[in-house]
N, C-alpha and C positions, 0 to 999 in steps of 0.2 A: 750661843747668843741668838736671840731671835727678835723679830719685830712684833710688837703687840699694839693693837689699836684700842683706844679708850675714847668713848663718846661722852661728852658732857652735854646732855640733851637740853637742859634749860637755857644754855647759851649757844647751842648748836655749834660746838667746838669739838674737833677731833685731835687727840693727842696720839702721836706715834711714840711708843716707848721702846728704847733699846737698852739692854742690860748686858754688862760684860765688856768685851773689847769695843772700842769706839769704831763705829762704821766708817768706812773710807770717805764717804761724802760729807761727814761732819768734822768740825775742827776738834781735835783732841785737846782737852784741857785738864788732863790728869785724873780728875775725879768724876766729872760729869759736865753736862751743858744743856742749855735751853736754846732752841733755835726756832723762832717764829718763821712760818712759811708764808702765810697770808693772814687775813683777818679772822679766819675760822679754823686754821690748822697750825700745829706746831710739832716739833720733834723734841724729845727729851732723851738724853743718854746719861746713864749712870754706870759707873764701874761696878758698884754693888749697892746694896740697900741702904748703906750708911749715909749716902748723900741724897737720898730720895726726898726728904722733907725740904731740903734747900731748893731743889729744882721745882718742887710743888709750889713753893712760894713764888718763884719766878713765873710759873704758869698762871697762878692766881692773879698776880699783878697785871700780867699781860691781858688776860681775859677781861678783867674789870676796866682797864684802860681802853681796850678796844670797844667796850660797851659804854664808854663815857663816864665811868665812875672812878674818881680819884680817891685815894685813901685819906680820909678825914675822920674826926671824932664821930661824925654822923654816919659814916659808911663802914666803920671798922668791923661792925658785927657781920655785915654782908661778906666782907673779905674773910673773916674768920670762918664762917660757915662754908664758904667756897673752898678755902684752903683745906679744911677738914675733909670735904668731899673729894677734892682732887687727890689729896694724899692717900686716903683710903682706897681709891680706885687704882692709883699707881701701885700701891703696896700689894693689892690683890693680884696684880699682873706680874709682879716682880719675882 
């Protein structure tokens, strides 16, 4: 298991990804977890790749909420594009 950093440049956000055994400093929730650190960084832990999309959704909602964009019919396309981008980047590092 290792720590991998992922930058989401358009939103100036850094994601730290952990895969495998849950790191000691994070709460073990069996399959994975999302842990915001501050307004521009978070940590994601997944036991394996099967839970990655679930956590990518949490990251997406957190980023958009931090930027003042709530999920509505008018903003759902922006959420969808960001979710795709976050998921692809997490998947590449997994």
